[in-house]
C-alpha positions as CSV (number, residue, x, y, z in Angstrom):
1,M,0.2,-0.1,0.3
2,T,1.3,3.3,-0.9
3,R,0.8,6.5,1.1
4,L,-1.2,9.4,-0.4
5,T,1.0,12.1,-1.6
6,P,-1.0,13.8,-4.3
7,P,-0.4,17.6,-5.6
8,H,-2.0,19.9,-2.8
9,A,-2.5,17.2,-0.3
10,E,-1.8,19.7,2.4
11,R,-5.4,21.6,1.0
12,D,-9.0,21.1,1.3
13,P,-9.9,19.9,-2.2
14,D,-12.7,22.5,-2.2
15,S,-10.2,25.4,-1.8
16,L,-8.5,24.2,-5.0
17,S,-8.7,25.8,-8.7
18,A,-10.0,23.6,-11.4
19,D,-6.3,23.4,-12.7
20,E,-5.2,22.4,-9.3
21,L,-7.9,20.1,-8.8
22,A,-7.1,18.5,-12.3
23,E,-3.5,17.9,-11.2
24,V,-5.2,15.8,-8.2
25,V,-7.5,13.8,-10.4
26,Q,-4.5,13.0,-12.9
27,F,-2.3,11.9,-10.0
28,H,-5.1,9.3,-8.9
29,N,-5.8,8.4,-12.7
30,E,-2.5,7.4,-12.9
31,R,-2.1,5.6,-9.9
32,Y,-5.0,3.4,-10.8
33,W,-4.5,2.8,-14.4
34,R,-0.4,3.1,-15.2
35,D,0.6,1.5,-11.6
36,D,-2.1,-0.4,-10.4
37,A,-1.8,1.0,-7.1
38,P,-4.6,3.2,-6.4
39,V,-4.4,5.1,-3.1
40,V,-7.6,6.1,-2.5
41,P,-11.2,4.2,-3.2
42,D,-13.3,4.4,-6.0
43,Q,-15.9,6.6,-4.1
44,V,-13.3,9.3,-3.2
45,Y,-11.9,9.3,-7.3
46,D,-15.4,9.4,-8.3
47,R,-16.3,12.2,-6.1
48,L,-13.1,14.3,-7.0
49,V,-14.0,13.9,-10.7
50,E,-17.5,15.1,-10.1
51,Q,-16.4,18.2,-8.6
52,L,-13.8,18.9,-11.3
53,R,-16.8,18.7,-13.6
54,A,-19.0,20.9,-11.8
55,L,-16.0,23.4,-11.7
56,A,-15.2,23.1,-15.2
57,P,-17.3,21.3,-17.0
58,E,-15.1,21.8,-20.3
59,H,-11.7,21.0,-18.6
60,P,-10.0,19.1,-21.4
61,L,-8.9,16.4,-18.5
62,L,-12.3,14.6,-18.4
63,N,-12.1,13.5,-21.9
64,E,-8.7,11.8,-21.2
65,L,-9.1,9.8,-18.1
66,G,-8.7,6.6,-18.1
67,E,-5.2,4.5,-19.3
68,A,-3.9,8.0,-20.9
69,G,-1.3,7.7,-22.5
70,A,-1.2,3.5,-22.6
71,G,1.5,2.1,-24.7
72,E,2.9,5.0,-25.9
73,D,6.7,3.9,-25.5
74,L,5.7,0.1,-26.7
75,P,6.5,-1.0,-30.5
76,A,3.7,-1.7,-32.6
77,S,3.5,-5.4,-32.0
78,D,2.4,-4.8,-28.3
79,K,-0.3,-1.9,-29.3
80,V,-3.8,-3.2,-29.7
81,A,-6.5,-0.8,-31.6
82,H,-10.1,-0.4,-30.5
83,N,-12.6,0.0,-33.0
84,P,-14.9,1.1,-31.6
85,P,-13.7,2.5,-29.0
86,M,-13.6,0.9,-25.2
87,L,-15.9,3.6,-23.5
88,S,-16.1,4.2,-19.8
89,L,-19.1,4.2,-18.4
90,G,-21.5,6.8,-16.9
91,K,-21.9,6.8,-13.0
92,C,-24.7,7.5,-10.6
93,Y,-25.5,7.2,-6.7
94,S,-29.1,7.4,-6.3
95,E,-32.2,6.1,-7.5
96,D,-33.1,10.1,-8.7
97,E,-29.9,10.0,-10.8
98,L,-30.9,6.6,-12.5
99,L,-34.7,7.7,-13.3
100,K,-33.2,11.1,-14.7
101,W,-31.1,8.7,-16.8
102,A,-33.8,6.5,-18.1
103,K,-36.6,9.2,-18.7
104,G,-38.9,8.9,-22.0
105,Y,-37.5,4.9,-21.9
106,S,-40.3,2.4,-20.6
107,G,-38.7,-0.6,-22.1
108,T,-36.7,-3.6,-20.3
109,L,-33.6,-2.8,-18.9
110,V,-30.7,-5.6,-17.9
111,A,-28.8,-5.4,-14.6
112,S,-25.6,-7.4,-13.9
113,P,-22.8,-6.7,-11.3
114,K,-20.0,-4.1,-11.6
115,I,-17.1,-6.2,-11.9
116,D,-14.1,-4.7,-10.3
117,G,-11.4,-6.2,-12.3
118,A,-9.1,-5.2,-15.8
119,A,-11.0,-4.6,-18.9
120,C,-10.2,-6.9,-22.2
121,A,-10.9,-6.9,-25.8
122,I,-10.7,-10.4,-27.3
123,R,-10.5,-10.9,-30.8
124,Y,-10.9,-14.1,-32.6
125,G,-10.0,-14.2,-36.7
126,A,-11.8,-15.9,-39.6
127,D,-10.5,-19.2,-38.6
128,G,-12.4,-18.8,-34.9
129,K,-8.8,-19.0,-33.5
130,L,-7.9,-16.5,-30.5
131,Q,-5.9,-13.9,-32.7
132,V,-5.4,-11.1,-30.1
133,A,-6.3,-9.5,-26.8
134,G,-5.7,-6.1,-25.3
135,T,-6.2,-3.9,-22.3
136,R,-8.5,-0.8,-22.7
137,G,-5.7,1.4,-22.6
138,D,-6.8,4.7,-23.1
139,G,-10.3,3.8,-24.9
140,R,-8.6,3.7,-28.7
141,R,-5.8,2.0,-28.0
142,G,-4.3,-0.4,-25.7
143,E,-1.5,-3.1,-24.4
144,N,-1.2,-6.5,-26.0
145,I,-1.7,-9.0,-23.2
146,T,-2.5,-12.3,-25.7
147,H,0.2,-14.1,-23.8
148,N,-1.6,-14.0,-20.4
149,V,-5.2,-14.0,-21.6
150,V,-4.7,-17.4,-23.6
151,G,-4.0,-19.4,-19.8
152,V,-7.4,-17.9,-18.6
153,P,-9.4,-20.9,-17.8
154,N,-12.7,-19.5,-19.1
155,V,-11.7,-18.0,-21.8
156,P,-12.3,-20.3,-25.2
157,A,-9.0,-21.1,-27.2
158,S,-10.9,-20.9,-30.6
159,L,-14.7,-20.4,-31.4
160,P,-17.6,-23.4,-32.4
161,D,-17.1,-23.9,-36.2
162,D,-21.2,-24.5,-36.6
163,L,-21.7,-20.4,-35.0
164,L,-18.4,-19.4,-36.8
165,A,-19.5,-20.9,-40.3
166,A,-22.7,-18.3,-40.4
167,R,-21.1,-15.0,-38.4
168,G,-17.0,-14.9,-39.5
169,P,-14.6,-13.3,-37.0
170,C,-15.7,-11.0,-33.6
171,E,-14.6,-9.5,-30.4
172,V,-15.5,-10.1,-27.2
173,R,-15.0,-7.5,-24.7
174,G,-15.5,-8.2,-20.6
175,E,-13.4,-8.0,-17.3
176,I,-10.7,-10.0,-16.4
177,Y,-10.9,-11.0,-12.8
178,M,-9.3,-13.0,-9.6
179,P,-11.8,-14.8,-7.6
180,L,-12.1,-13.8,-4.1
181,S,-11.7,-17.5,-2.8
182,L,-8.6,-17.8,-5.1
183,F,-7.1,-14.0,-3.8
184,A,-7.6,-15.2,-0.1
185,A,-4.1,-16.9,-0.3
186,V,-2.3,-13.7,-1.2
187,A,-4.4,-10.9,0.5
188,E,-1.8,-10.0,2.8
189,L,0.5,-9.2,-0.1
190,Y,-1.8,-7.4,-2.6
191,A,-4.0,-4.4,-1.7
192,N,-6.9,-6.1,-3.3
193,P,-7.9,-8.4,-6.3
194,R,-8.1,-5.7,-9.1
195,N,-4.7,-5.1,-8.5
196,V,-3.4,-8.0,-8.6
197,A,-5.5,-9.3,-11.7
198,A,-4.5,-5.5,-13.9
199,G,-0.7,-6.1,-13.1
200,S,-0.7,-10.1,-14.0
201,V,-2.2,-9.5,-17.4
202,K,0.1,-7.1,-18.1
203,A,3.5,-8.8,-16.9
204,K,5.6,-9.8,-19.7
205,E,6.6,-13.1,-17.6
206,V,4.9,-14.7,-15.1
207,G,3.0,-11.9,-13.3
208,A,1.8,-11.7,-9.3
209,V,-0.2,-15.1,-9.9
210,A,-0.7,-17.1,-13.1
211,S,-3.2,-16.9,-15.8
212,D,-5.2,-19.6,-14.4
213,Q,-6.0,-17.7,-11.1
214,L,-7.6,-15.5,-13.0
215,R,-11.5,-15.3,-14.7
216,F,-13.3,-13.5,-17.3
217,F,-16.9,-12.0,-17.6
218,A,-17.8,-11.4,-20.8
219,Y,-20.3,-8.6,-21.5
220,D,-20.2,-7.5,-25.2
221,L,-20.0,-9.3,-28.4
222,I,-18.7,-7.0,-31.5
223,G,-19.1,-8.4,-35.2
224,W,-21.8,-10.5,-34.8
225,D,-25.6,-9.3,-35.1
226,V,-27.8,-9.3,-32.3
227,Q,-30.8,-7.3,-31.5
228,S,-31.0,-7.2,-27.7
229,E,-28.6,-7.5,-24.5
230,R,-30.2,-10.7,-23.8
231,E,-29.6,-12.1,-27.4
232,K,-26.1,-11.4,-26.9
233,A,-25.4,-12.8,-23.6
234,E,-27.2,-15.8,-24.6
235,L,-24.5,-16.0,-27.9
236,L,-21.9,-15.4,-25.5
237,R,-22.7,-18.6,-23.5
238,R,-23.3,-20.7,-26.3
239,I,-19.6,-19.7,-27.8
240,G,-18.3,-20.9,-24.4
241,F,-17.8,-17.8,-22.2
242,S,-19.0,-16.6,-18.6
243,P,-21.7,-13.8,-19.4
244,A,-21.7,-11.4,-16.3
245,P,-24.6,-12.5,-14.5
246,T,-27.8,-10.6,-15.5
247,Q,-31.4,-9.6,-14.0
248,V,-34.0,-8.3,-16.3
249,C,-36.5,-5.3,-15.0
250,D,-38.1,-2.4,-16.0
251,I,-37.3,1.1,-14.3
252,A,-40.0,1.0,-11.8
253,G,-38.3,-2.3,-10.6
254,A,-34.8,-1.2,-11.1
255,E,-34.0,0.3,-7.5
256,A,-35.1,-3.0,-6.2
257,V,-32.8,-5.0,-8.1
258,Y,-29.9,-2.7,-7.3
259,Q,-31.2,-3.1,-3.5
260,A,-31.3,-6.8,-4.2
261,M,-27.8,-7.3,-5.4
262,V,-26.4,-4.9,-2.4
263,S,-27.7,-7.5,-0.5
264,E,-26.5,-10.5,-2.2
265,R,-22.9,-9.2,-3.2
266,A,-21.3,-10.7,-0.2
267,G,-22.0,-14.0,-1.0
268,W,-20.1,-13.7,-4.8
269,D,-16.5,-14.9,-5.4
270,Y,-15.6,-11.5,-6.8
271,E,-15.4,-7.5,-5.9
272,T,-17.9,-5.4,-7.7
273,D,-18.7,-2.0,-7.2
274,G,-21.8,-1.1,-8.5
275,V,-24.7,-2.4,-10.6
276,V,-24.4,-1.6,-14.2
277,F,-28.2,-1.0,-16.2
278,K,-28.3,-1.1,-20.0
279,I,-31.2,-0.6,-22.0
280,D,-31.9,-4.3,-23.3
281,D,-33.1,-2.9,-27.1
282,F,-30.6,-2.4,-29.5
283,D,-32.5,0.1,-31.8
284,E,-33.0,1.9,-28.8
285,Q,-29.0,2.1,-27.6
286,S,-28.8,3.2,-31.4
287,R,-31.2,6.0,-31.0
288,R,-29.5,7.4,-27.5
289,G,-26.1,6.8,-29.2
290,F,-22.8,8.3,-27.3
291,T,-20.9,10.9,-25.6
292,A,-17.2,11.3,-26.3
293,H,-16.8,9.5,-22.7
294,H,-19.3,6.8,-22.3
295,P,-22.6,5.1,-24.2
296,R,-25.7,7.3,-23.1
297,W,-27.6,3.9,-23.3
298,A,-25.8,2.4,-20.1
299,L,-25.2,3.5,-16.8
300,A,-23.4,2.3,-13.4
301,Y,-25.1,3.0,-9.9
302,K,-22.2,2.9,-7.7
303,F,-22.6,0.7,-4.2
304,Q,-22.7,3.7,-1.6
305,G,-21.4,3.4,1.9
306,D,-18.4,1.2,1.3
307,S,-15.8,3.5,1.7
308,G,-15.1,6.2,3.8
309,E,-12.7,8.2,6.3
310,S,-11.7,7.4,9.8
311,V,-9.1,8.3,12.3
312,L,-6.8,5.9,13.9
313,E,-7.0,6.3,17.8
314,S,-4.7,3.2,18.5
315,V,-3.1,-0.2,17.1
316,Q,-3.9,-3.1,19.2
317,W,-1.6,-6.3,19.2
318,S,-3.8,-9.4,19.3
319,V,-2.2,-12.9,19.8
320,S,-3.5,-16.1,17.7
321,R,-3.9,-19.7,18.6
322,T,-0.5,-20.0,16.9
323,G,1.4,-17.1,18.8
324,T,1.4,-14.8,15.9
325,I,0.8,-11.0,16.6
326,T,-1.8,-9.3,14.3
327,P,-2.1,-5.6,14.3
328,V,-5.6,-4.5,14.7
329,A,-6.2,-0.6,13.2
330,I,-9.0,0.6,16.5
331,V,-10.9,3.6,14.6
332,T,-13.3,6.3,15.6
333,P,-16.3,4.6,14.1
334,V,-17.5,5.1,10.5
335,E,-20.4,3.8,9.0
336,L,-19.5,1.5,5.9
337,S,-21.9,-0.4,3.6
338,G,-24.7,0.1,6.4
339,A,-22.6,-0.8,9.3
340,M,-20.5,0.9,12.2
341,V,-16.8,-0.1,12.1
342,T,-14.6,0.6,14.6
343,R,-11.7,-2.0,13.6
344,A,-10.0,-3.1,11.0
345,T,-7.0,-5.6,10.5
346,L,-3.5,-4.5,9.3
347,H,-2.4,-8.2,8.8
348,N,1.2,-8.0,9.5
349,V,4.2,-5.5,10.7
350,S,5.2,-5.3,7.0
351,N,2.0,-3.4,6.1
352,V,2.0,-1.1,9.0
353,D,5.7,-0.2,8.0
354,A,4.4,0.2,4.6
355,L,1.5,2.3,5.4
356,Q,4.0,4.4,7.9
357,L,1.5,4.5,10.3
358,K,0.7,7.1,13.1
359,V,-1.8,7.7,15.8
360,G,-4.1,10.3,15.2
361,D,-3.6,9.6,11.1
362,T,-6.8,9.7,8.8
363,L,-7.3,6.3,7.4
364,L,-8.7,5.4,4.1
365,M,-11.6,2.6,4.7
366,T,-13.3,0.4,3.0
367,R,-15.4,-3.0,3.4
368,R,-14.4,-5.1,0.8
369,G,-17.3,-7.0,-1.2
370,G,-19.3,-4.7,1.3
371,V,-18.2,-7.6,4.3
372,I,-14.3,-7.0,5.4
373,P,-13.3,-3.9,6.8
374,H,-10.0,-3.3,5.5
375,V,-7.3,0.1,5.9
376,E,-6.7,1.1,2.1
377,G,-4.4,3.9,2.5
378,T,-3.6,7.0,4.8
379,L,-3.7,10.9,4.1
380,G,-1.7,11.3,7.5
381,G,-2.2,13.8,10.0
382,G,-1.1,12.2,13.0
383,S,2.3,12.4,15.4
384,E,2.6,9.3,17.3
385,A,4.5,6.6,15.2
386,V,2.8,2.8,15.8
387,A,5.8,0.7,16.6
388,A,5.8,-2.9,16.8
389,P,5.9,-4.3,20.8
390,T,9.0,-5.5,22.4
391,E,6.8,-7.7,24.7
392,C,3.8,-10.1,24.1
393,P,0.8,-8.0,25.2
394,E,-0.9,-11.0,26.7
395,C,2.1,-12.8,28.7
396,G,5.3,-10.2,28.6
397,S,7.5,-12.3,27.2
398,A,9.8,-11.0,24.2
399,T,8.5,-10.9,20.9
400,E,10.2,-12.0,17.6
401,V,10.1,-10.7,14.1
402,R,10.2,-13.6,11.2
403,S,10.7,-12.9,7.5
404,S,9.3,-14.8,5.2
405,V,9.5,-15.3,1.4
406,R,6.6,-16.7,-0.8
407,R,6.9,-17.3,-4.2
408,V,3.6,-15.7,-5.8
409,G,3.8,-16.3,-9.9
410,G,7.3,-15.2,-10.9
411,E,7.5,-13.0,-8.4
412,D,9.3,-13.7,-4.3
413,I,7.4,-11.6,-1.5
414,E,9.1,-11.2,1.5
415,T,6.5,-10.7,4.6
416,Q,7.5,-9.7,8.1
417,T,5.3,-11.1,11.1
418,L,5.3,-10.7,14.5
419,H,5.4,-13.4,17.3
420,C,5.0,-14.2,20.8
421,A,9.0,-16.2,22.2
422,V,7.3,-18.5,24.4
423,P,4.1,-19.4,22.6
424,E,3.9,-22.5,24.9
425,R,3.2,-20.1,28.1
426,C,1.1,-17.3,26.6
427,P,-2.4,-17.4,27.8
428,A,-3.6,-16.2,24.5
429,V,-2.1,-19.2,22.8
430,Q,-3.6,-21.5,25.2
431,R,-7.3,-20.0,25.1
432,G,-7.1,-20.2,20.9
433,I,-5.9,-23.5,21.1
434,L,-8.9,-24.9,23.5
435,Q,-11.3,-22.6,21.6
436,H,-10.3,-24.3,18.4
437,Y,-10.1,-27.5,19.8
438,T,-13.5,-27.6,21.3
439,K,-15.3,-25.9,18.5
440,V,-13.8,-28.7,15.9
441,L,-14.7,-31.5,18.1
442,E,-18.1,-29.6,18.6
443,I,-17.9,-30.2,22.7
444,D,-20.9,-28.0,23.2
445,G,-20.7,-25.9,26.6
446,F,-17.3,-25.1,26.3
447,G,-18.0,-21.1,25.9
448,D,-15.4,-18.6,26.1
449,K,-16.2,-17.8,29.8
450,I,-15.7,-21.2,30.9
451,I,-12.2,-21.7,29.1
452,D,-11.1,-18.4,30.4
453,M,-12.0,-19.7,34.1
454,L,-10.3,-23.1,33.8
455,L,-7.0,-21.2,32.5
456,A,-7.3,-18.7,35.1
457,R,-7.5,-21.6,37.6
458,K,-4.7,-23.2,36.1
459,M,-7.1,-26.4,35.7
460,V,-6.1,-26.9,32.0
461,A,-3.3,-25.8,30.1
462,D,-3.5,-27.8,26.3
463,P,-7.0,-30.0,25.2
464,A,-5.2,-33.0,26.6
465,D,-6.0,-31.7,30.0
466,L,-9.6,-31.5,29.3
467,Y,-9.8,-35.3,30.1
468,G,-8.4,-34.7,33.2
469,L,-11.2,-32.8,34.6
470,T,-13.3,-34.0,37.6
471,V,-17.0,-33.4,38.6
472,E,-15.1,-31.9,41.7
473,Q,-13.0,-29.3,40.4
474,L,-16.2,-27.9,37.5
475,K,-18.8,-27.9,40.0
476,E,-16.6,-25.3,41.5
477,L,-16.6,-22.9,39.1
478,P,-19.1,-19.6,39.3
479,R,-22.3,-20.6,38.1
480,L,-21.8,-24.0,36.7
481,G,-23.6,-26.9,39.1
482,R,-23.1,-30.5,40.0
483,T,-25.7,-31.0,37.2
484,S,-24.0,-29.0,34.3
485,A,-20.6,-30.2,35.4
486,I,-21.5,-34.1,34.5
487,N,-23.0,-33.4,31.5
488,L,-19.8,-31.2,30.6
489,L,-17.5,-34.5,31.4
490,A,-20.2,-36.5,29.1
491,K,-19.6,-34.5,26.4
492,I,-15.8,-34.2,26.6
493,E,-15.6,-38.2,27.5
494,S,-17.8,-38.7,24.3
495,M,-15.6,-36.8,21.9
496,N,-12.5,-38.1,23.6
497,P,-10.3,-39.1,20.5
498,G,-8.6,-42.3,22.0
499,G,-11.9,-43.4,23.8
């Protein structure tokens, strides 16, 4: 993660002139597209763009956003031209804005999750073979990524002969992304799945992850005659692609579809940042046409409240059952995705060092997928640097920093983690082991309070000690009479691995 150091960072954006604000927007645009390392959440970036649009609607930068200048230093063989251009989407944040966009149209809409990935165009030749694949770039020209796209499991190497014979060459556009279930293995090493996917498809050799860890959602088909978005999706499915999942509605039901997707997204295996609504009928799409920046027949209704700012009040160091000591940010309560968030994991000391955290910093917070609180970056403002403890916060033993190197794709990633040096004597480790053991074996009745009381009285130190407990010992615990003690021992005995 990278510190936020755009131009004029010390000033309130509301005090900036149009050209000064444009410098800030351009900085963030480059971090996102060129470096694959955004330092503010999408909603903050969108807010800056809309502020610039309101202040100077004709500012030339507004027509250059995206991967501006993509591929300028690349040889011709590494460039992919887009015809028609790959445009961005217009955005809205409320039902009123959505209704305004759809005004005058009473037909069918199709809604699909806005996948937070890397836009890609894949071209197939007259022989049906995958010919070339390119990034979105600046919308008119992107970077050749064919060598990586061919390894994505759900991208067909060739098209079915029966469909190809009647239709000829085509181009499929969509989003390359990393499933959250696969990202979990590298989550401590990278800021988010989108960065991993974007960096990997552009890598000349094996990127942050291999191509077989990526997936592709198709949303457009160019060159073959279709009459509606629904017909297009069905044809994409027939030729072997995975179209983005869709729901059909009219404008009166659009808000309900949006809210349903907000509630469902926690169960999806991909990151999303909104819902894309498209007019289904292609005749109406043609009538509405395009601006220089986006189609007028599609709109991204962005999720709200996923990101926000909060102040770092302290860092709590939590000891796990393995003896690993994890930093946790304790923050001023902030509402994200409809929930009040007061804490977020910082993963390890490597992340704390990378963020250069200080108590009092203003943090950029998100809930990934609308679920997991995450610190994306810091705006600074604090004074007291956060330092890793030299003593275990639970037992007072010395701590030790351990370095590990993991081979991820073609890259060696070093991570530093903090540990209790004497975990076998640490109450937090003992507690965690006992909690884990009783939950895995489903020994009902052993809640955290009982385990804490057993440890405090030194009646147990590890799972084996559970099988040596007596009724006389247990019935002395507060609010645990003889009958409850007998029941607990019966449950323990019934789960005895050796009995």
